[in-house]
N, C-alpha and C positions, 0 to 999 in steps of 0.2 A: 504494500500500500504506500502511496506517495505521502511524504511527510506534510505537515501543515505548512502552507505558504508563509513566507516571511512577511508578517503583518505587524503593525505597531502594537505596543503594549495596550492593555485594556483600559488604561486611564485616559486614552484619547477620546474626544467627543464623537458620538455617533449622531450627527445632526440630521434633522429632517426639515426640509424647506416647507414653509407654509404655503408657498406657491409652487406647484409641481413643475413649473418650467423654468423658474428663475433660480440660478445657483445662489446658495445662501451667502457665499463670499461676496456677492454683489450687493447685498443689503447694507443699509446705512445705520442700523440700530445696533445695540449691544456692543458698544465700544467703550473703553475706559475714559475717565475724565482727562487723563494725561494725553491720550490719543486725540480727544476732542480739542484740547488746547493746542496741540501741534497742528492739527488740521486747520484750525482757524488762521494759522500763519501761512498756509500753503496756497499756491495758485490752484484754481478750481475750474473745471470745465464739465460740460454735460457728457456723460458716458454713452456707450453705444446701446446699452440695454435700458436700464432705468436709473441706476444710481449715478452720482457724480464721480469724477475722477479727480485725484489730487496729485500734484507734482511733488515728488519726494526724491531728493538726490538726483534730480534731472529726469525722472521717469514717472509715468502715470499709474496710479493704483486706486481701486475703490477703497473706501474707508476701512472696511472690515479686513480686507486683505492687507492694507497698510499696517494695521495693528499686528497682524501675523508677521509681517516683514520685520517690524521693530523687535518683537519678541524673539524671533529667530536670530536676529543679529546679536541680541544680548545673551542668548542662552545656548545656542547650538555649539557643541564641541565636536569638531571633526576628528576622525581617526585617520592615520596613514592608510588604512585599508579600506576606507570608505570609497564608494563610487557615487559621484554626483552627476546627474544628467541635466543639462541645461539647454533651454530653448527659449525662443520668443514664441508666444502662443500661435498654435496652428502651423507648426513647422515640422510635423512628423513626431510629435512628442509621444503619442500613444504607441506608435510603431517602435520607437527607440526604447521605451519602457519594456515592451513585450520582449524585444530581442535581448536586452540586458538581463532581464529576470531569468529567461530561459537559459542563456549562456552561463550565467554565474551559478545557477542551481541545477545544471544538467546532470550532475553526478547522482543527485537524489530524486530528481524529477525528470524522467526520461522524456525527451521531446518527440520521440518517434510517433507518427500518426498511424502508420500501417495501412495495408490495403483495405481493411474493413473499417478502419477508423476506431477500432476498439481501444487501442492503447492510449489514444488521446484523452479518453474519458477520465483517466487518473491524474491528468495534469492540472495544476492550479489555474492555468489560463482559461480552462474550460468553464470554471465557475466563478472566476474573479476578473473584473475589468483590470487592465494594466495599471490604471491610476490608483487602484486600491492596493496593488502589490508593490508599487514603487511610489510612495506618497510624496506630495509636494511639501516642502518644508514650511512655506508661508501660507499655504492653503489648507493643509491638513494637520501637520505635526504640531504647529504652534498657533493654530487658530483658536479664537474664543478664549484668550488669556491662558491657554494651556501651556504648561512647561513639563512635559512628560519626562520620565526617567528612561533614557535610551541606552543606559550603560549595560543592560542585560541583553541587548540585541546582539546576536552572533555576527561575527565578521565573515565576509564583507557586507557592510550595510549599504543598501541601495536607497538613495533619495533623489528627488528631482526638484528643480526650481525654475521659475521664469525670471529670477532676479538678474539684473545686469551685473557686470564684474564689480563695479564700485559699491554695490549694495550687498555683496556676498558677506556672510559672517567671516570675520577675520581668521577664524580657525581653519576655514577651507583653504585660504591662501597660505597659511603658515605651516600646514602639514603637507605630507606627500600624497594626500588623497587624489584619486584620479577624477578629473573633470572632463566630460565629453560635451561638446556643443554641437548641436545639429542646426545648421542654418538652411534657409530656403530662399528661392527667388522671391523678392518682395511682392511681385504682382500676384503670384499664386498664394502666398501667405495672406495677402489682403483679402482676396476673394474667399478663401477658406474662413477667415475671421469674420467676414461680413455674414456669410451663411450661418456660422456658429452663433453670432450675436442674435440673429433673427430667430433662431431656434430657441434661445433662452428667453426671448421677450414674451410676456403673457399676451393672450389674444386681444385683450382690451387696449394694449399699449401700441398696437399697430407695428409696422416694421420700419427699421431705419433704411432709408433709400440708399442705393448704390452711390449716388452723387454726394449725399451728406457724409456717408462713411468714408468715401474717397477723400473728401476735403479734410476731414479730421485726421485720417491716416497720414496724408501728406504733410500736415502740420505737426505730426508727431503725437497727436492726442488719440492714443489707443491703449489697450491693456498692456502695460509694461513697455509702452513706446516712449520715445521715438524708435521705430523699428530699425532704422539704419544705424543709429547710435548703439543699439543693443548688439547687433551683429558685429559691428566694428570693435566694440569693447572686447568681445571674446576672440576675434581674429587677432588683435594686438596682444591679448593675454596669452594666446597659444604660441605666438611668435616668441614671446619673452620666456615662456615656460613649456618648451616642447616635451619635456619628460613627464609632465603632470597634466597637461591640457591637450586634448585631441579635438581639433576642429574638423568637422565633416559636413559636406553639403548634402542636402536631401536628394538632389538630382543625381549625385554620384552614387549614393546608396541605392537608389532605384535602378540606375544603369548597370552597376556591377555589385549586386548585393553580397554575393559570396566572397568576393575579394575584400570588401570593406568589413564584413562581419568577422572574417579571420583577423583582420588588423585590429578590430575592436577587442576581440577576445585576447589577443596578445597584449594589448595595452592594459586591459583589466587584470592581467596576471593569470589568466586561465586559458592559455592557447590550446587550440585543437591538436591532438596527437595525430600522427600519421594514420594510426589505426582508426581513429574517429572519422577522419576524412575518407578513408577507404570504405568505411561502413555507412557512409552517407549521413553522418550526424549533422553536418553543416546544412545539407539540403533539407533534412527533417526540421531543423530549427526555422529555416526560412519559410518552409511550408506552413508550419504551425503558426508562425507569426505573420503570415501573409494577410493582406486586406480581406481576401475572399474567405479564408478560414475564420479569422478572428471575428469579422463582422457578422458571421452566421451562427456563432455560439449563442445559445438561448440567453445567457446573461447579458450579452451585448445587444440583443434584439429587444429584450423586454425589461432588463434590470435598470436600476438607478444607482448613482453614487450616493454616498451618505450625505453629500453636500447638496443634493437635489437634482442634479442634471441627469437626463436620460442617457444611459450608456450609448445608445445608438447615435446620439448627437456627435460623438467623436469619430464616427465613420461616415464619410460622405462619398468621396471618390478616390482620394489618395493619388491623384494623377499629376504628372508634370505638364505644365503648359495649359491647364484648364482655364486660366485667367483670360486667354485669348477669346473665349466664348462669351465674355462679359464686358471687357474693357473696350472703350472706343480708342481710335488711333491717337486722339489727343491725350487720353489718360495714360496710354502706354508710353507716349513720348515724355510726359511729365515724370512718370516713374523712372524712366531711363535717365532723364536729366538729373533727378535727385540722386540716383545711384552713382552716376558719374561724378557729381560734385562731392558726395559723401565719401566715396571709396577712392577718390583720386590719389594716386601715389601710394596707396596701401598695398597694392598687389592683389586685392580681393575683387572678384567679379562673379556674377551669376549668369 
């Protein structure tokens, strides 16, 4: 029997959202007086769902998430053996979490699907959304004033975050923990984020238009935006710390998944043996974590995260270049101009 998946201690909150469609971290109530005092000093703008966004350390957060950010910064103590998955929202986070969880735990949770599909029934991914298996520091671990005891979690511990480099807890930078950043073409990330925001909006709230979202995104007003600054912060971080920071593009992972999964496994300190490669373990992992397989598990078709989102909201298309079906020529030109300006001389491009 497969062991219990690596999930956080029991003293973490199991939230339920009063509105079935709006993620609880987007709500604006239940924050401390200290956080309210801080928020009163920050720049404010209307968010994409319902709540406002506040600019903290140069990036935009809903108030409840911001409190999680601050608590995380104060209390999270990284280990050298930790693995931290970092992304800007809607850049392949769900896929990266699934891959990391399966790779790191493959000795105890066999990833083989098998011809009949029977073997997959024992794997934690079948009954758990990847976001529950690899929790966000600021959205799950330290949400709602919680400071859980993480010392009893076995190594390697897997966590994720949308925080930019400058907002990471200092212990992440000061230890030898492994940080992986998955970046994505801004145009595709924008379209995915726009769809996601509209899935979270309640029916009575209407939808945010493509034009309004585009204007906000280009101005940098989006969840954990500005998008370009977020990506660039990790690109430069990886150049300065090549032994502990792995920068990967979503498009490259889609184009050559086997090659990059092997590189990731080596970076995480659990490389595939020749025997595993010959026995098709890498292929089995990629199959189990594929969009087609993951999105069709019952938990991802009908389940919800403890923070309120439908699991199916995290599975739309997972394609490269889908933004061309939505953006006008003028929008594409503006995106490209911003990218050219932001990434000029950095060596980074999508």
